[in-house]
C-alpha positions in Angstrom: -0.1 0.1 0.0 1.4 3.3 -1.2 1.3 6.1 1.4 1.4 9.7 0.3 3.6 12.2 2.2 2.2 15.6 2.8 3.6 18.5 1.0 4.6 20.3 3.8 6.5 17.6 5.2 8.5 17.2 2.1 9.2 20.8 2.2 10.7 20.4 5.8 13.0 17.7 4.7 14.0 19.2 1.3 14.3 22.7 2.4 17.8 23.9 1.2 18.0 27.0 3.3 17.8 25.3 6.7 21.4 24.7 8.4 22.6 21.2 8.5 22.9 20.9 12.3 19.1 21.9 12.6 18.3 19.6 9.8 20.0 16.7 11.6 18.3 17.5 14.9 14.9 17.9 13.1 15.2 14.4 11.6 12.3 12.2 13.1 13.1 8.8 14.5 12.2 6.0 12.3 10.9 2.8 14.1 9.7 -0.2 12.3 6.0 -0.9 12.8 5.3 2.4 14.2 3.4 5.4 13.1 5.6 8.6 12.3 3.2 10.7 14.5 2.9 8.2 17.3 4.7 8.7 20.6 6.2 5.7 22.3 5.6 5.7 26.2 8.8 5.4 28.1 9.0 3.7 31.6 10.6 5.6 34.3 14.1 4.7 34.6 15.2 3.1 37.9 18.5 3.6 39.7 19.6 -0.1 39.3 16.7 -1.2 37.0 17.3 -4.6 35.2 15.9 -5.4 31.9 13.9 -8.3 31.3 16.0 -11.4 30.9 19.4 -9.6 31.1 22.0 -8.1 33.5 21.2 -4.8 35.3 21.7 -1.7 33.4 23.5 1.5 34.7 21.7 4.8 34.3 23.3 6.7 31.7 25.1 10.0 32.7 23.4 13.0 31.2 24.7 16.5 31.6 21.1 17.7 31.7 20.6 16.0 35.2 23.4 18.1 37.0 21.9 19.9 40.1 21.8 23.6 39.7 24.7 25.5 41.5 24.0 26.9 45.1 24.2 30.4 46.2 27.3 29.7 48.4 29.1 28.4 45.2 28.1 31.4 43.2 29.1 33.8 46.1 32.6 32.0 46.2 32.9 32.3 42.4 32.2 36.0 42.7 34.7 36.5 45.5 37.3 34.5 43.5 36.8 36.7 40.5 37.1 39.8 42.6 40.3 38.6 44.2 41.9 37.6 40.8 41.0 41.2 39.4 42.3 43.0 42.5 45.6 40.8 42.2 45.7 41.8 38.6 45.4 45.6 39.3 47.9 45.2 42.1 50.5 43.6 39.8 49.9 46.3 37.1 50.4 49.0 39.6 53.5 47.3 41.0 55.0 47.0 37.5 54.1 50.7 36.8 56.1 51.7 40.0 59.0 49.3 39.3 59.5 51.0 35.8 59.9 54.5 37.6 62.3 53.3 40.3 66.0 53.7 39.5 68.2 50.6 39.3 70.1 51.5 42.5 66.7 51.4 44.6 65.7 48.2 43.1 69.1 46.6 43.9 68.8 47.9 47.5 65.2 46.4 47.8 66.3 43.1 46.4 69.2 43.0 49.0 66.9 44.0 52.0 63.7 42.0 51.1 65.0 39.4 48.9 64.2 38.3 45.3 60.5 38.4 45.9 59.5 41.1 43.5 57.3 38.8 41.5 55.3 37.5 44.4 54.2 40.1 47.0 52.5 37.5 49.1 55.8 35.5 49.7 57.2 38.8 51.0 54.2 39.3 53.4 54.7 35.7 54.5 58.4 36.2 55.0 57.9 39.4 57.1 55.2 37.6 59.2 57.3 34.8 60.1 56.4 31.0 60.7 52.8 30.7 61.9 50.9 27.8 63.6 49.4 25.3 61.0 45.7 25.3 61.3 43.6 22.8 59.8 41.3 24.6 57.3 37.9 23.6 56.5 37.5 22.0 53.2 34.2 23.9 52.5 35.8 27.4 52.7 36.7 29.1 49.7 40.2 30.5 48.6 39.2 34.1 49.6 38.1 33.0 53.1 41.5 31.1 53.6 43.5 33.9 52.4 41.6 36.1 54.9 42.5 33.7 57.8 46.2 34.0 56.8 46.2 37.6 57.6 45.6 37.1 61.5 48.7 37.1 63.6 49.7 33.5 64.9 48.4 32.4 68.1 51.5 31.5 70.3 51.4 28.5 72.8 52.6 29.0 76.4 56.3 27.8 76.6 55.9 26.3 80.0 52.8 25.5 82.2 53.2 24.9 86.0 50.5 22.1 87.0 50.6 23.1 90.6 49.3 26.8 89.6 46.2 25.2 88.2 45.5 23.2 91.3 43.9 25.5 93.7 45.4 25.2 97.2 43.0 24.9 100.1 43.6 26.4 103.4 42.3 24.3 106.7 40.2 26.9 108.7 40.0 24.7 111.7 43.9 24.5 112.4 43.9 28.0 113.5 41.7 29.7 116.2 41.7 33.1 114.4 40.5 31.5 111.2 37.7 29.8 113.1 36.0 33.2 113.8 36.0 33.8 110.1 33.7 30.7 109.3 30.3 31.8 108.5 28.8 28.2 108.7 30.1 24.8 109.8 30.6 23.7 106.1 33.4 26.1 105.5 36.1 23.8 107.0 38.5 24.7 104.0 38.7 27.6 101.9 40.8 28.6 99.0 43.6 31.3 99.2 41.5 33.6 97.2 38.4 33.1 99.2 40.6 33.5 102.5 42.2 36.7 101.1 38.5 38.1 100.5 37.5 37.1 104.0 40.5 38.8 105.7 39.7 41.9 103.7 36.2 42.0 104.9 37.3 41.5 108.3 39.7 44.3 108.1 37.2 46.6 106.7 34.7 45.6 109.4 37.3 46.2 112.2 38.2 49.6 110.7 34.8 50.6 110.0 35.1 50.7 106.2 37.8 51.2 103.7 40.6 53.3 105.2 41.2 56.8 103.9 44.8 56.0 102.7 43.3 53.3 100.3 40.8 55.5 98.8 43.5 58.2 98.2 45.6 55.7 96.3 42.6 54.9 94.0 42.0 58.5 93.0 43.4 59.5 89.7 43.8 63.1 88.2 41.4 63.9 85.5 44.1 64.7 82.9 47.8 64.8 82.4 47.6 68.6 82.0 46.3 69.1 85.4 48.7 66.9 87.1 51.4 68.8 85.4 50.0 72.1 86.7 49.9 70.8 90.2 53.5 69.6 90.1 54.7 73.1 88.7 52.7 74.7 91.6 54.1 72.4 94.1 57.6 73.3 93.0 56.9 77.1 92.9 55.8 77.6 96.4 56.8 76.5 100.1 54.8 75.6 103.0 53.4 72.8 105.2 51.9 70.2 102.8 51.0 67.7 105.6 47.3 67.6 105.8 45.5 66.6 108.9 42.6 64.0 109.0 39.0 65.1 108.9 37.8 66.3 112.3 35.2 64.2 114.1 31.6 65.3 113.3 29.1 65.9 116.0 25.6 64.4 116.6 26.3 60.8 116.0 29.4 58.7 116.9 29.9 55.7 114.7 30.7 52.9 117.2 30.6 49.2 117.7 30.2 47.1 120.9 33.0 44.6 121.0 33.6 41.6 123.2 34.5 42.4 126.8 38.1 43.2 127.3 38.4 40.6 130.0 36.1 38.0 128.6 38.9 35.3 128.9 39.2 35.9 132.6 35.7 36.9 133.9 35.3 38.1 137.5 32.3 39.4 139.5 34.1 41.9 141.5 34.0 45.6 140.6 36.4 46.8 137.9 38.4 49.4 139.6 40.9 50.4 136.8 41.0 50.1 133.1 43.9 51.5 131.0 45.3 51.1 127.6 49.0 50.6 127.3 50.9 53.7 125.8 52.8 51.9 123.2 51.4 48.3 122.6 47.7 47.1 121.7 47.2 45.9 125.2 44.6 46.8 127.9 44.9 46.4 131.7 42.0 45.6 133.8 42.2 45.8 137.6 39.5 44.7 140.0 38.7 44.3 143.7 39.4 40.5 143.6 43.2 41.4 144.0 44.0 40.8 140.3 45.5 42.6 137.5 45.3 41.3 134.1 46.6 42.3 130.6 44.7 41.4 127.5 45.6 41.8 123.8 43.1 44.1 122.0 41.7 42.8 118.8 37.9 43.4 119.2 37.0 39.7 118.6 38.5 37.4 121.2 40.9 39.7 123.3 43.2 36.9 124.4 44.8 37.2 127.8 48.4 37.9 128.1 49.0 37.7 131.8 47.3 37.9 135.2 49.0 39.3 138.6 47.5 38.1 141.8 48.1 40.3 144.9 47.1 38.5 148.2 44.9 40.5 150.4 45.3 43.7 148.2 42.0 44.8 146.7 43.1 47.0 144.0 41.8 50.5 144.3 43.6 52.0 141.4 46.3 50.7 138.9 48.3 52.7 136.2 51.1 52.2 133.6 54.2 54.2 133.9 54.7 56.7 131.1 57.1 54.3 129.2 54.7 51.2 129.6 57.4 49.2 131.5 55.8 49.3 135.0 52.5 49.0 136.6 51.6 50.8 139.7 48.8 49.7 142.1 47.3 50.8 145.3 44.8 49.2 147.6 41.7 50.3 149.4 43.1 49.7 152.9 46.9 49.7 152.7 49.7 52.1 152.5 51.8 49.8 150.5 52.4 50.9 146.8 53.1 47.9 144.4 55.3 48.2 141.4 55.4 45.5 138.9 58.3 45.6 136.5 56.9 44.0 133.1 60.4 43.3 131.7 61.8 41.5 134.7 58.7 40.0 135.8 59.2 41.1 139.3 56.7 42.6 141.8 58.3 45.3 144.0 56.4 46.4 147.1 57.0 50.0 148.4 56.3 49.8 152.1 57.2 53.2 153.1 57.8 56.5 151.4 60.3 58.6 153.4 58.5 61.8 154.5 55.1 60.4 153.8 52.9 60.2 156.8 49.7 58.8 155.1 48.3 55.7 156.5 46.5 54.6 153.4 47.5 55.4 149.9 44.8 55.4 147.2 44.6 57.9 144.6 47.5 58.8 142.5 48.6 60.2 139.1 51.5 59.6 136.8 53.0 62.6 134.9 53.0 62.3 131.1 56.8 62.7 131.0 57.3 59.8 133.3 59.1 62.0 135.8 56.7 62.3 138.8 54.3 60.6 140.8 51.3 62.6 142.3 49.8 61.0 145.7 46.5 62.6 147.2 46.7 62.7 151.0 44.3 63.6 153.8 43.7 67.2 155.2 44.3 69.0 151.9 47.8 67.5 151.2 49.0 66.0 148.0 52.6 64.8 147.5 55.0 64.9 144.7 57.2 61.9 144.3 60.1 61.0 142.0 59.0 58.3 139.7 62.4 56.8 139.5 63.4 56.5 143.2 59.7 56.7 144.6 61.0 59.3 147.2 59.1 62.5 148.3 60.0 65.6 146.5 57.5 68.2 148.2 54.3 68.3 149.5 51.5 71.0 148.7 48.3 71.9 150.5 44.8 73.2 149.5 42.0 74.4 151.7 39.6 71.9 152.7 39.9 68.3 151.6 41.4 67.4 148.3 39.0 65.6 146.0 41.0 65.2 142.6 44.3 66.1 141.1 45.9 65.7 137.7 48.9 66.9 135.7 48.9 69.1 132.7 49.8 67.8 129.4 53.4 69.0 129.7 53.8 68.0 133.3 54.5 71.4 134.3 51.5 72.2 136.4 49.3 70.4 138.7 45.6 71.0 138.7 43.8 70.2 142.0 40.0 70.2 143.0 39.1 70.8 146.6 35.9 69.6 148.5 35.0 73.6 148.8 34.5 73.8 145.1 37.8 75.7 144.2 40.4 74.7 141.8 44.2 75.3 142.4 47.0 75.6 139.8 50.4 74.7 141.1 53.8 75.0 139.4 55.8 71.7 139.5 59.3 73.2 139.5 58.6 76.0 142.0 55.8 74.3 143.9 54.1 77.5 144.1 50.3 78.3 143.6 49.9 80.1 140.3 46.3 80.7 140.6 43.2 79.8 142.4 39.3 80.2 141.2 35.9 78.9 142.2 34.5 76.4 139.9 31.3 78.0 138.7 28.1 76.7 140.4 30.2 73.9 142.2 29.6 73.2 145.9 31.9 70.0 146.1 34.3 69.1 143.5 34.7 65.4 142.6 36.9 65.1 139.5 39.2 67.1 137.2 41.0 66.3 133.7 43.1 68.1 131.3 43.1 67.7 127.5 46.4 66.5 125.9 46.6 69.4 123.6 46.8 71.9 126.5 43.6 73.6 125.5 40.9 72.4 127.9 40.3 71.7 131.7 37.2 69.9 132.7 35.7 70.1 136.2 33.1 67.7 137.7 31.0 68.6 140.6 28.5 66.6 142.9 25.6 68.1 141.4 26.5 66.4 137.8 27.6 69.7 136.2 30.8 69.4 134.0 32.2 72.8 133.4 34.8 73.1 130.4 37.4 75.8 130.8 40.3 77.1 128.6 43.6 76.4 130.2 44.7 80.0 129.6 41.9 81.6 131.4 42.6 79.2 134.3 46.1 80.5 134.5 45.4 84.3 133.9 41.9 85.0 135.3 40.7 84.9 139.0 37.4 84.2 137.9 37.2 82.5 134.6 34.1 81.7 132.9 33.5 78.2 131.5 33.2 77.7 127.7 30.3 75.4 128.2 28.5 73.8 131.2 27.5 70.3 130.5 24.5 69.3 132.5 23.4 66.0 131.1 24.1 64.1 134.4 22.0 64.6 137.6 24.5 62.8 140.0 28.1 63.3 141.1 30.6 63.2 138.1 33.1 60.6 139.5 35.2 60.1 136.2 36.4 62.6 133.6 38.7 61.5 130.7 39.8 63.4 127.3 40.5 61.2 124.3 44.2 61.7 122.8 42.9 63.9 119.8 40.9 66.2 122.3 37.6 65.7 120.3 35.7 63.6 122.9 35.3 64.2 126.6 34.0 61.1 128.5 32.2 61.8 131.7 30.4 59.3 134.0 28.9 59.0 137.3 29.1 55.9 139.7 25.8 56.8 141.6 23.3 55.9 138.8 23.2 53.2 136.1 23.8 54.1 132.4 25.1 57.6 133.6 27.9 57.8 131.0 28.0 60.7 128.3 30.5 61.3 125.4 30.8 65.1 124.6 31.9 66.3 121.3 34.7 69.0 121.2 34.9 72.0 120.3 31.1 72.1 119.8 30.6 70.7 123.6 27.5 68.8 122.4 26.6 65.4 123.6 26.5 62.5 121.3 22.9 61.3 121.0 23.4 57.6 120.1 25.5 56.6 123.4 24.8 55.0 125.6 22.0 52.9 124.1 19.4 53.0 126.7 17.4 50.1 125.4 20.3 47.7 126.0 21.3 48.9 129.5 24.5 46.9 129.5 26.8 49.7 131.1 25.2 49.7 134.6 27.4 51.7 137.1 30.7 53.0 135.4 33.6 53.4 137.7 36.5 53.8 135.3 37.0 54.7 131.8 39.9 55.3 129.2 40.8 55.7 125.5 43.3 53.8 123.5 46.4 55.8 122.4 44.9 56.8 119.1 41.3 56.8 120.0 40.3 53.7 118.2 38.9 52.0 121.3 37.1 53.1 124.4 37.0 51.2 127.5 34.7 51.3 130.5 34.7 49.2 133.6 31.4 48.7 135.6 30.4 47.0 139.2 29.5 43.7 137.5 33.1 42.9 136.6 33.0 43.7 133.0 35.4 45.9 131.0 33.2 46.9 128.3 35.1 47.5 124.9 33.8 49.8 122.1 35.4 50.3 118.7 35.2 54.1 117.4 35.1 53.7 113.5 36.1 57.3 113.0 39.7 56.5 114.0 41.4 54.0 111.8 44.3 53.2 114.2 44.5 51.7 117.7 
């Protein structure tokens, strides 16, 4: 059967204008037994499909099945192209510069940098030196790897001490002072860093905060210009550049109640004397139980150093010598004066003072220069003794009965208060009365004290009034007027004490409980926060004293307790 081919199809195969490659692509497949226009259905090719009755066939690789390129590869290709273009421009610029350089300069660069003119990257690697080999990520592009090469090398430590890495622990139970720093029972061991922090906290707590000298070291000048101007100003003038500490503010006194000074040797007898050592951080406590004890002052445990027992000798008063090497003590019913030599450890009794006719020796004072000893007698007499030999130098007399006496700060004068309410001023060298005046409003004097800076004289009377005078007015005027009359006590003032900086006057009465006041100077106002009336732990105060630099205040009562207070304003003992 003859099949007629359409004319259009004949034109398609016989068109001379069609290109040969298109003509070959447009050539239809010819299969036997199939129609030209019929499409043969194709089964989907499997990955490992096998034909019927034959071995498995592998899928033919086709370029049309390649997956499209990802955005990361495209970005990497762009960066590579940019880097290549930058390298080409750099090389073109270098060649242009090389053409302009003279031959001598090119020769010098070759001697210094080597023959690396054709490879600038080699020169950079040579200047940078060897670096630590780092395993590069296979997925990073060449541009990213080149950027990593620009970072400086990471150097390894030459030597590592294994003991530095092991944090050493400190046993807190092996030392009694470390036990007090434990906050709970589980802190048996602490690291050195933790222990250092704990010690710093304890120091700041004991000092009432960070000391002023620490804050001064932390301060920095705002600019270098200001510091240079200060240095120039310092070199251009003269004067006293030593600045004093900030004065004590009035109103409220920052203080802390510490453990009793005699906690390691408790007693129920009345505390008759309490005094701080003039040189060491030690406090002396004497009581009517015939004992004198020395304690180290730390505000926490106050460990006992030594105790002295004097048989049948109730201590009426005990005092350190001016140099702190001796302790002097008198009794309530004896004329013997005991002297304890602390260096030799000997107790020396002075049974009789030549020229002294007193049957009982009780109240006495030691001069600040350590030269004299002043003993109050009877019938208005008081006696001046040599501190070295304990021999009588001279005796002086006032009208009526002598109530109290004290030395001036320079040990050149003696102030004596009589039972008639008069105050006498005597010269130590000439033993003459320099002045006599009536204590304003006083009918019966009980106590007297002088400040260490030679500025004030305080007189206490039986009515509870304390008059504060200027020492100059006491020497020059026959009827001096007090600077201030303190009337915060209503019973007889038995104790008066100035602190070493003359900023506090402590006054107390042994006739009424909690009758203790601290007066601020020079404002002559009473601190409102002492004593704390809700606690009522002072009871009857019989003796008081301040530490050499006013850091502590001690007070003895009739219950056998030597109360100890930390004054935070003063950073030292």
